[in-house]
matplotlib code that plots the C-alpha trace (Angstrom):
import matplotlib.pyplot as plt

x = [-151.2, -148.8, -145.3, -142.4, -139.6, -138.2, -138.5, -135.4, -136.6, -138.7, -140.0, -140.2, -143.0, -146.2, -148.3, -146.3, -146.4, -142.6, -139.7, -141.9, -144.3, -148.1, -150.7, -152.6, -153.4, -152.6, -149.3, -147.3, -149.5, -149.1, -145.4, -145.0, -147.0, -144.9, -141.6, -143.1, -142.1, -143.6, -142.7, -143.1, -141.9, -144.9, -143.8, -145.1, -148.7, -151.0, -151.7, -155.4, -157.7, -157.8, -154.0, -153.3, -156.1, -154.5, -151.3, -153.0, -151.6, -148.1, -146.4, -144.7, -145.2, -142.9, -144.5, -142.9, -143.2, -142.2, -142.0, -138.9, -139.7, -143.4, -146.4, -147.5, -151.0, -149.5, -147.0, -148.1, -148.5, -146.3, -144.1, -144.2, -148.0, -147.9, -145.7, -148.2, -151.1, -149.2, -148.6, -152.3, -153.0, -150.7, -153.2, -155.7, -153.2, -150.8, -148.6, -147.3, -143.7, -142.4, -141.7, -139.0, -137.5, -136.4, -133.2, -132.6, -129.6, -130.0, -133.6, -135.1, -136.8, -134.1, -134.1, -132.0, -131.7, -134.5, -136.9, -135.7, -136.4, -139.9, -140.5, -139.5, -141.4, -144.5, -144.0, -143.9, -146.7, -149.3, -147.0, -143.6, -142.6, -142.4, -139.0, -137.7, -135.8, -133.6, -132.4, -128.7, -126.2, -122.8, -121.4, -122.0, -120.1, -122.2, -120.2, -121.2, -124.4, -123.8, -126.8, -129.1, -128.0, -130.1, -133.3, -132.4, -133.5, -132.7, -130.4, -131.2, -128.1, -128.2, -125.5, -126.6, -124.3, -123.7, -120.0, -119.8, -121.2, -117.8, -117.0, -120.2, -118.3, -116.3, -119.5, -121.2, -118.2, -118.3, -122.0, -121.7, -118.9, -121.0, -124.1, -122.6, -124.9, -127.8, -129.4, -128.6, -130.7, -129.3, -131.3, -131.1, -131.8, -133.1, -132.6, -129.4, -130.8, -127.4, -125.3, -126.6, -130.4, -130.8, -131.6, -129.1, -127.0, -127.7, -124.1, -124.2, -127.5, -125.9, -122.9, -125.0, -127.4, -124.5, -122.7, -126.0, -126.5, -123.0, -123.4, -126.8, -125.1, -122.3, -124.6, -123.3, -126.7, -130.2, -132.3, -132.6, -135.0, -135.8, -136.7, -138.9, -142.5, -142.3, -139.4, -141.6, -143.0, -140.1, -137.3, -139.1, -135.8, -134.2, -137.4, -137.8, -134.1, -134.4, -137.7, -136.1, -132.9, -134.9, -137.0, -133.9, -131.8, -134.4, -137.0, -139.7, -138.5, -135.1]
y = [-85.4, -83.1, -84.8, -82.6, -84.9, -86.2, -89.8, -91.2, -91.2, -94.0, -94.7, -98.2, -99.3, -101.1, -102.4, -104.3, -104.7, -105.2, -102.8, -100.1, -100.1, -99.9, -102.1, -99.1, -100.0, -96.5, -96.1, -96.3, -93.8, -91.4, -92.0, -91.3, -88.1, -87.1, -87.4, -86.2, -89.2, -90.2, -93.8, -96.4, -99.9, -101.7, -104.5, -106.7, -106.7, -108.6, -107.7, -106.9, -104.2, -102.4, -102.1, -101.3, -98.8, -96.8, -96.5, -95.2, -91.6, -92.8, -93.0, -96.4, -99.1, -102.1, -104.9, -107.4, -111.1, -114.1, -114.8, -113.0, -110.3, -110.6, -110.5, -114.1, -113.6, -112.2, -115.0, -116.7, -120.4, -120.3, -117.3, -118.1, -118.1, -114.8, -113.3, -114.4, -112.9, -109.6, -109.6, -109.9, -107.2, -104.8, -104.7, -103.2, -101.1, -99.9, -98.1, -101.5, -101.5, -104.7, -107.0, -107.1, -110.0, -108.8, -110.3, -112.1, -114.2, -113.8, -114.6, -118.0, -118.4, -119.3, -118.3, -120.6, -120.1, -122.4, -120.6, -117.2, -118.1, -119.3, -116.1, -113.7, -115.7, -115.5, -111.8, -111.1, -113.5, -110.8, -107.7, -108.1, -104.6, -105.6, -105.7, -108.1, -106.4, -108.0, -106.7, -107.3, -106.0, -104.6, -106.6, -109.9, -111.3, -112.2, -114.7, -117.6, -116.0, -116.4, -118.7, -116.2, -112.9, -113.3, -113.2, -110.1, -106.8, -104.3, -104.5, -102.6, -102.1, -101.6, -100.8, -102.9, -101.4, -97.7, -98.4, -99.5, -96.3, -94.7, -97.6, -96.9, -96.1, -99.3, -101.3, -99.8, -100.6, -104.2, -104.6, -103.3, -105.8, -108.6, -107.7, -106.4, -104.3, -104.1, -100.9, -100.2, -98.4, -97.4, -98.0, -95.5, -96.6, -93.9, -96.5, -98.4, -101.9, -103.7, -102.2, -99.8, -100.4, -96.6, -93.7, -93.1, -90.1, -87.1, -86.8, -90.4, -89.6, -86.5, -88.5, -91.2, -88.9, -86.7, -89.7, -90.9, -87.6, -87.8, -91.4, -90.6, -87.7, -90.0, -92.8, -95.3, -95.3, -95.3, -94.5, -94.0, -95.8, -94.2, -96.7, -95.3, -95.1, -96.4, -94.1, -91.0, -91.6, -93.6, -91.1, -87.8, -85.8, -88.1, -88.2, -84.4, -84.1, -86.5, -84.9, -81.4, -82.8, -84.5, -81.4, -79.3, -81.6, -83.7, -81.3, -82.6, -80.5, -82.1]
z = [205.8, 204.2, 204.1, 204.8, 203.9, 200.7, 199.3, 200.8, 204.4, 206.0, 209.5, 211.0, 213.3, 214.0, 216.9, 219.5, 223.2, 223.3, 223.6, 225.2, 222.2, 221.9, 220.4, 218.9, 215.3, 214.0, 215.8, 212.5, 210.8, 213.8, 213.8, 210.1, 210.5, 213.5, 211.6, 208.4, 206.3, 202.9, 203.4, 206.2, 207.1, 208.6, 211.1, 213.9, 212.9, 210.4, 206.8, 206.6, 205.3, 208.6, 209.0, 205.3, 205.0, 207.9, 205.8, 202.6, 203.1, 202.6, 199.2, 199.8, 202.4, 202.9, 205.0, 207.2, 206.3, 208.4, 212.1, 213.3, 215.9, 215.0, 217.2, 217.9, 216.5, 213.3, 212.6, 209.3, 209.1, 206.0, 205.0, 201.3, 201.4, 203.2, 200.5, 197.8, 199.8, 200.2, 196.5, 195.9, 198.4, 196.6, 193.7, 196.1, 198.0, 195.3, 197.8, 198.9, 197.5, 198.9, 201.9, 204.5, 206.5, 209.9, 211.4, 208.1, 209.3, 213.1, 213.8, 214.6, 211.2, 208.7, 205.1, 202.9, 199.2, 198.2, 200.5, 199.4, 195.7, 196.6, 198.7, 195.9, 193.3, 195.6, 196.3, 192.6, 191.6, 191.3, 191.2, 189.6, 190.8, 194.5, 196.2, 198.9, 201.6, 204.3, 207.7, 208.4, 211.1, 210.6, 213.5, 211.7, 208.7, 205.7, 203.8, 201.6, 200.5, 196.8, 196.4, 198.3, 196.7, 193.5, 195.6, 197.7, 196.2, 199.0, 202.1, 205.2, 207.3, 211.1, 213.6, 216.6, 219.3, 220.1, 220.5, 216.8, 215.3, 214.8, 212.4, 210.4, 207.2, 207.4, 208.1, 205.1, 202.9, 204.1, 203.6, 200.0, 199.4, 200.9, 198.9, 195.7, 193.5, 196.0, 197.1, 200.8, 203.3, 206.7, 209.9, 212.7, 216.3, 218.7, 221.5, 222.0, 222.0, 221.6, 224.3, 227.0, 226.6, 227.0, 224.8, 222.0, 222.8, 220.6, 219.5, 218.2, 216.4, 214.9, 213.7, 212.1, 210.4, 209.2, 207.7, 206.3, 204.4, 203.1, 201.9, 200.3, 198.4, 197.2, 196.2, 198.7, 200.5, 198.9, 202.0, 205.7, 208.1, 211.5, 214.3, 215.2, 216.3, 219.8, 220.6, 220.3, 223.7, 225.1, 224.2, 223.4, 223.3, 220.8, 218.7, 218.7, 217.7, 214.8, 213.7, 213.6, 211.9, 209.1, 208.5, 208.2, 206.0, 204.1, 202.9, 200.6, 197.6, 197.4]

ax = plt.figure().add_subplot(projection="3d")
ax.plot(x, y, z, "-o")
ax.set_aspect("equal")
plt.show()
């Protein structure tokens, strides 16, 4: 695979029967190749040699830990133990760059400060370079997290509803204030999960990607995550648009 895009772009995906997805083991590898990304966020599935071997062509892989939005068969008996096991796996799969908690403060699995400390300690137990990422939404206030912040390495920011995209800049400013000093990645939905349950209009995708480019240039953002793999078949027009946009504005030599 010859990546076309630079290091700041990621694609999100993995095997799932939900949301119009597929259980094909190599769906994320195919999706990353489609969009041309160097980096992937692997979610929903288990951490094993089969799944991680399929992702060897990518420079960096961040793997989901925990139960939120996870396939039932992949839910760990204990998330802290899973983080330690992922740390050990990173010694054999050196492109593993960290772990991600989906729906950090909105999912059914809670992550209080003591658990977050244990998670990050476990994640770094075999590889101190690994980073702990969390998924948060601009529509939600994130206050009173002072005891949790020391254990969060990267924040991934998502605008849940299409109607809130015009306020993206304000949402980013708020996230940066709530998570001071943390790198922030912006998630991009090709499907409007939070409002219309339909494909994201191209003008909204253009707006978000244009603002993302501007914020990357200014240093307010550190990366962009495209969600993602299942939308290639579900919304081919949106997927093709994003693919072409990325190829034009995020070439590999920048």
